[in-house]
C-alpha positions in Angstrom: 0.0 0.0 0.0 1.0 3.6 -0.3 2.4 5.2 2.8 1.1 8.3 4.3 4.1 10.2 3.0 3.6 8.8 -0.5 -0.1 9.7 -0.5 0.8 13.3 0.3 3.7 13.4 -2.2 1.6 12.1 -5.1 -1.7 13.8 -4.1 -2.1 15.6 -7.4 -1.8 12.2 -9.2 -4.3 10.6 -6.8 -6.8 13.3 -7.4 -7.0 12.3 -11.0 -9.8 9.7 -11.4 -7.8 8.1 -14.2 -4.9 7.4 -11.7 -6.1 7.4 -8.1 -4.3 5.3 -5.4 -4.6 2.2 -7.6 -2.7 3.9 -10.4 -0.1 5.3 -8.1 0.5 1.8 -6.8 1.0 0.6 -10.3 3.7 3.2 -10.7 5.3 2.1 -7.4 5.5 -1.5 -8.7 6.7 -0.6 -12.2 10.3 -1.3 -13.3 11.7 0.9 -16.1 15.1 0.8 -17.8 16.5 3.9 -19.4 19.3 3.5 -22.0 21.5 6.5 -22.0 21.9 9.3 -19.4 22.3 12.0 -21.9 20.0 14.6 -23.5 17.0 12.3 -23.7 17.7 10.2 -20.7 18.0 13.1 -18.3 14.4 14.4 -18.5 13.0 10.8 -18.7 14.8 9.9 -15.5 13.8 13.0 -13.7 10.1 12.8 -14.5 9.9 9.0 -13.9 11.6 9.6 -10.6 9.2 12.4 -9.7 6.2 10.3 -10.7 7.2 7.6 -8.3 8.2 4.7 -10.6 9.3 2.1 -8.1 12.5 0.9 -9.8 14.5 2.8 -12.4 17.6 1.4 -14.1 20.0 3.5 -16.2 22.8 2.2 -18.4 25.5 4.3 -19.9 29.3 4.1 -20.0 30.0 7.8 -20.7 31.3 10.5 -18.5 30.1 14.1 -18.1 31.6 16.5 -20.6 31.3 20.3 -20.6 29.6 20.2 -24.0 26.8 18.1 -22.4 25.7 20.8 -20.1 23.6 22.9 -22.4 21.0 20.0 -22.7 21.8 17.3 -20.0 20.3 19.1 -17.1 20.9 16.5 -14.4 24.6 17.6 -14.4 26.5 20.6 -13.4 30.0 21.9 -13.9 31.3 20.1 -10.8 30.3 16.8 -12.4 32.6 17.1 -15.4 34.6 13.9 -15.8 32.3 11.9 -13.5 30.5 8.8 -14.8 27.0 9.9 -15.9 25.1 7.0 -14.3 26.7 7.5 -10.9 26.0 11.2 -10.9 22.5 10.7 -12.2 21.7 8.1 -9.5 22.9 10.4 -6.7 20.8 13.3 -8.0 17.7 11.2 -8.6 17.9 9.7 -5.1 18.0 13.2 -3.7 14.8 13.9 -5.6 13.0 10.8 -4.4 14.5 8.6 -1.7 11.5 6.2 -1.6 12.3 4.6 -5.0 15.2 2.3 -6.2 17.7 3.6 -8.7 20.0 1.0 -10.3 23.1 2.4 -12.2 24.9 0.3 -14.8 28.2 2.0 -15.7 28.6 0.0 -18.9 27.7 0.0 -22.6 24.6 -1.9 -23.8 25.9 -4.9 -25.8 24.6 -8.0 -27.5 25.9 -10.0 -24.5 24.1 -8.1 -21.7 21.0 -6.6 -23.4 18.4 -9.4 -23.3 19.2 -10.5 -19.7 19.1 -6.9 -18.5 15.8 -6.3 -20.3 14.1 -9.2 -18.6 14.6 -7.4 -15.3 12.3 -4.5 -16.3 8.8 -4.0 -17.6 9.5 -1.2 -20.1 12.6 -0.1 -21.9 13.3 3.6 -22.8 15.8 4.1 -25.6 17.6 7.5 -25.2 21.0 6.8 -26.9 22.6 9.0 -29.4 23.7 6.4 -31.9 22.0 4.0 -34.4 24.0 1.0 -33.3 22.3 1.1 -29.9 18.9 1.8 -31.3 18.9 -1.3 -33.5 20.4 -3.4 -30.7 17.7 -2.1 -28.2 14.9 -2.8 -30.6 16.0 -6.4 -31.3 16.6 -7.1 -27.6 13.2 -5.7 -26.7 11.6 -8.1 -29.3 13.5 -11.1 -27.9 12.7 -10.2 -24.3 9.1 -9.3 -25.1 9.3 -5.7 -23.7 7.9 -2.5 -25.1 10.5 0.0 -26.2 9.9 3.8 -26.0 12.0 5.3 -28.8 13.3 8.9 -28.9 15.5 10.6 -31.5 16.7 14.2 -32.0 18.4 16.0 -34.9 19.1 19.7 -35.0 15.7 21.2 -34.3 13.5 18.1 -34.8 12.6 15.2 -32.6 10.8 11.8 -33.0 9.0 9.6 -30.6 7.3 6.2 -30.9 6.6 3.0 -29.0 7.8 -0.2 -30.5 6.9 -3.8 -29.7 3.9 -2.8 -27.6 1.6 -5.8 -27.3 3.5 -7.4 -30.3 3.0 -4.2 -32.3 5.4 -2.7 -35.0 9.1 -2.4 -34.2 11.8 0.0 -35.2 12.7 -2.3 -38.1 9.2 -2.0 -39.5 10.2 1.7 -40.1 13.8 1.2 -40.8 14.6 -2.5 -41.7 18.4 -2.0 -41.9 20.8 0.6 -40.8 22.3 2.9 -43.4 26.0 3.3 -44.1 28.4 5.1 -41.8 28.6 8.0 -44.3 24.8 8.6 -43.8 24.9 8.9 -40.0 25.8 12.4 -38.9 26.7 12.8 -35.3 25.4 15.3 -32.8 28.9 16.9 -32.5 28.9 17.3 -36.3 25.5 19.0 -36.8 24.6 20.2 -33.3 21.2 20.2 -31.5 19.0 22.8 -29.9 19.5 22.5 -26.1 15.9 22.4 -25.1 14.8 19.9 -27.8 15.9 16.7 -25.9 14.0 18.0 -22.9 10.8 18.2 -24.9 11.3 14.8 -26.6 12.4 13.1 -23.4 9.2 14.3 -21.6 7.1 12.9 -24.4 8.9 9.6 -23.9 8.2 9.7 -20.2 4.6 10.4 -20.9 4.3 7.2 -23.0 5.9 5.2 -20.1 3.3 6.5 -17.6 0.4 5.8 -20.0 1.5 2.2 -20.5 2.0 1.6 -16.7 -1.3 3.2 -15.9 -3.2 1.7 -18.8 -4.6 5.0 -19.9 -4.7 7.0 -23.1 -3.6 6.0 -26.6 0.0 4.7 -26.8 2.1 5.8 -29.8 2.3 2.2 -31.1 2.3 2.1 -34.9 2.6 5.9 -34.9 5.7 8.1 -35.3 5.4 11.5 -33.7 7.6 14.2 -35.3 8.1 17.4 -33.4 9.5 20.5 -35.2 10.7 23.0 -32.6 11.1 25.9 -35.1 7.6 25.8 -36.6 6.0 24.4 -33.4 4.3 21.7 -35.3 3.6 18.1 -34.4 2.9 15.4 -37.1 1.9 11.9 -36.3 2.6 9.4 -39.1 1.0 5.9 -38.9 3.0 2.8 -39.9 2.2 -0.9 -39.9 3.8 -4.0 -38.6 5.9 -5.9 -41.1 4.7 -9.4 -40.4 7.5 -10.8 -42.6 10.2 -9.6 -40.2 11.7 -12.2 -37.9 14.2 -11.4 -35.1 15.5 -14.7 -33.8 18.9 -13.8 -32.3 20.8 -10.8 -31.1 24.0 -9.6 -32.8 26.1 -6.6 -32.5 25.5 -4.2 -35.4 28.7 -2.6 -36.5 28.8 0.4 -38.8 31.1 2.4 -36.7 34.4 4.1 -37.6 36.2 0.8 -37.4 34.5 -0.4 -40.5 36.3 2.2 -42.7 39.6 1.2 -44.2 42.6 2.7 -42.4 44.7 2.0 -39.3 43.9 3.6 -35.9 46.3 5.1 -33.4 45.7 5.9 -29.8 46.4 9.4 -28.4 49.2 7.9 -26.3 50.8 6.2 -29.3 50.7 9.5 -31.2 52.3 11.4 -28.3 55.2 8.9 -28.1 56.3 9.8 -31.7 54.3 12.9 -32.5 57.1 14.4 -34.6 56.6 11.5 -37.1 53.1 12.5 -37.9 51.0 15.3 -39.4 47.8 16.0 -37.7 44.6 16.8 -39.7 41.5 18.2 -38.0 38.3 17.6 -40.0 35.9 19.2 -37.6 33.9 22.4 -38.1 35.6 25.8 -37.4 33.5 26.4 -34.3 34.6 23.1 -32.8 38.3 23.8 -33.7 38.1 27.2 -32.0 36.8 25.6 -28.8 39.6 23.1 -28.6 42.1 21.4 -30.9 45.4 19.5 -31.0 46.9 21.7 -33.7 47.9 20.6 -37.1 46.2 21.1 -40.4 42.5 22.0 -40.6 40.2 21.0 -43.4 36.5 20.4 -42.5 35.1 17.2 -43.8 32.6 19.0 -46.0 35.5 20.7 -47.8 37.9 17.8 -48.0 36.9 16.6 -51.4 37.6 20.0 -53.0 40.8 20.6 -50.9 42.4 17.2 -50.9 45.3 18.4 -53.1 46.5 20.5 -50.2 47.6 17.1 -48.6 49.4 15.8 -51.7 52.8 16.2 -50.1 51.8 15.0 -46.6 52.3 11.5 -45.3 51.8 9.7 -42.0 48.6 11.7 -41.5 46.7 11.3 -38.2 43.1 12.4 -38.8 41.0 13.5 -35.9 37.5 14.7 -35.0 35.2 14.6 -32.0 34.6 10.9 -31.8 36.4 9.2 -34.7 33.4 9.0 -37.0 34.1 12.0 -39.3 37.8 11.2 -39.3 36.9 7.7 -40.6 34.9 9.3 -43.4 37.8 11.5 -44.2 40.2 8.6 -44.4 37.8 6.8 -46.8 37.8 9.9 -49.0 41.6 10.3 -48.8 42.2 6.6 -49.6 40.3 7.0 -52.8 42.5 9.9 -53.8 45.9 8.8 -52.3 45.9 5.0 -52.1 49.6 4.8 -51.1 49.5 7.3 -48.2 49.8 6.1 -44.6 46.8 7.5 -42.9 45.7 6.9 -39.3 42.5 7.5 -37.4 42.9 9.0 -33.9 41.2 6.3 -31.9 38.0 7.6 -30.2 38.7 11.1 -31.4 39.0 13.9 -28.9 36.7 12.0 -26.5 39.8 10.1 -25.5 41.9 13.2 -25.1 42.0 15.1 -21.8 42.2 18.8 -22.5 
């Protein structure tokens, strides 16, 4: 039963006839796993915590970076360099000490996903990469769990609920991932800081509706939010009955799939005089922080590649290793004999 303290805390919920004490007890018994403690994960975690969801898990292997702070509002400047899930757990327990927060300071993989999903009722997907989105979808199907999907890009966000009561899945919309060249990163294109807050709250709303058994769930519907025009479109889509997901496998279309050797930052430092650095990020990123060397943004590389004709032993870098991989692919087509290395993990692995 609800304690006296809980009845007072959730009074505004209980006053709603669609929720009442029975509904609040459903929330207290619910178990929700959130993938990612970033832009989407932060508002989802905060509002599920405030709503009284009894057990919340959060999985993420990243640490807080200063560039996160304009949108990941669980964190402050003093948290820079700390594991996101540990910081998030501490903050969330301060918000609501009567619920359980489980922090998994690790990456979601094909090895741990299904077993982890079995421990929870609903999965919320708040990652920033397509590898994890496909992995989470497939694991949710195998575990028989609904998956609340969220995605952001510049000024636009998307929300849907997959695998709800055996409904359509992510692969019904996008059967296979695109190529690495088609996957721009957040650090490459940017995102409006408030956008993940809006999209994350929409995701949290879908979770509460499913737990409480109220409203119409976004199953078979893709909600598209345009923050600049303040427009919401909802596009219906159907289940592809021909799709069969029978096993889980790691989807790889990361930077490692692009031809070219990689080099760690430590390896580079040990013989830096032997290499020529090439930064392929945007000017704004370079002005914020850089390792020096040549600078040709990826978007200009094809037209300016001749500037590198006399250079060898190139170490190409960007924010995460993705754009540098694309650059290497471009340069290999032009200069097949050059020795070109990708800075492993990009600047994420460099302490500035």
